[in-house]
N, C-alpha and C positions, 0 to 999 in steps of 0.2 A: 504493500501498499504506499502511496506515494503523498508525501504530507504537501499541501499547497498553503503557501504564506499571501494572505491578503494583505493590501495596502489599504490604509483608511485615509481619505482625506480631510483633513481639520476644515469644518465647514466656518463658513463666517455668516453666522445667525443675526438677523434683523434684532434691532433692540425697541420694544415698544414702552410706552407707556399705555396706561388702560384709564378710561373716561366712560362714564354713564350717563344717558341721559334719557330724559321723559319727553314721550309724545302727548302729551296732556290733552285730552279730549273735554271738550265741554259742549253737550249736547252733538250736532253736526261738525261743529268749528273745533281747529286746534290751536294750543299758541306755540306763536311763531317770535322769535327777537330776532332783532338786526344786532349785529356785533357793532361794537362801538368804534374799533377800530378800521372796518370794511362795511361796504354795504352788500352782506350778504345775509342771510337767513340762518337761523341758529333755534336750537330747543335749549331749553332748562336742563342744567346737569355740568359736570365737568370730571378734571381727572381726580385718582385715587391718591393721597398724600402717600409721603414716605412709608409713615407711621402707620397707615390702614392696613398693612397686609395682613391681618387676622379680622379686620372689621367688616361684618356682613355686608355686602355690596348694597344692598337697600338702605343701610344705615349711610352711606358713603352717598348715595344718590341724595337721600332727605337732607344732610349736610349741603350740599352744592345746591339742592333747591332753594333750603334757607337765605344761602350767601348770594344767591342771583334773584329771588323774587319775595326776599322777606321771610318773617316768621309768621305770616296772617295767613298763609296760602295752605289750603287742607286740600288732598287729593288722595286716591287709591291707586296703587301701582298693579299692575298687570304680569303678564308676560312679555318676552322679550320680542320685540317687532321686527328689529334689523339690527345690521352691523356694517361698519366702514371704516377706513381708515382718513385719517386728516393729518398733513404735515405741520409742524410746531416748528416753524422755520427759526424761532427764536433758540431753540435750544437743538435744531438740526435733528430732531427726532420725529417719529409718526406716533401718533396716539390711536390706539385701536378704541373704537367707539362703540358700545354697546347701549341702543335705545329701545327703553322699554314704553310698552304703553301704558296709558294712566289716565285715570279718570278723576276731573275739578270738582271737588265739592263743594269748597266755600272760599272765602278771605280774598284781601285785596293785593295786589301786585305792588311791591314798591324794587322796581329794578337796580341792581349794582351797577358799578361803572363800567361792568364788562359789554352790556348792552346800552343802545341808546332810544330805542323805543321796544313796542310790541304790538302785535295784532292777535286777534282770532280769526282765523281764516278756514274757510270751507276748503279742506284740500281737494276734493271733487270738482269744485267751481273754479277755484282763484287758477291764474294762469301762470305757474311758476316756469322760471327760467333758468336753464342751468347756469347762466353767468352770475347769478345770485346765489349761488352755493360756492363755498370755498375749494369745491374739488369735483370733478365730475363722476368719481366713484360715490360720492356721499348723494349727489343729485341722483344717479342713477337707484342706488338703493331704495332712497326714500321714494321713487316712481314706481318700483317694484313691488314695494309693499302696498302702494293703494292699488294695486289690481286684485 
């Protein structure tokens, strides 16, 4: 029997930050935010902090929602809706973003400085344009989810 030596190549794996967002519905409408530094759509949520490695995902999302929408907002989180990647140019890294379905219950919205405006829009009727999203993958994931 002949011995075979296998040579393994070391892979250069991608490094991602993880983020969680909520597709917050109120009737037929969904909460859409505009990023302050760009004219692009966004949803509430954000990246997990370095010290949140053992924190449940829904608690991370709750923290982000409080930071971005204020503490008065009440909602219910549902199942995972879709995922996409978004490049964070400042850190030269990508974020892997998981978007959860959500149902608005009550409360007023008080935006953080990350977003400059918000609108409740019907995603089936509003004409979204891929130029109004940070990247094509994000726009495609959103449109696929709506089908």
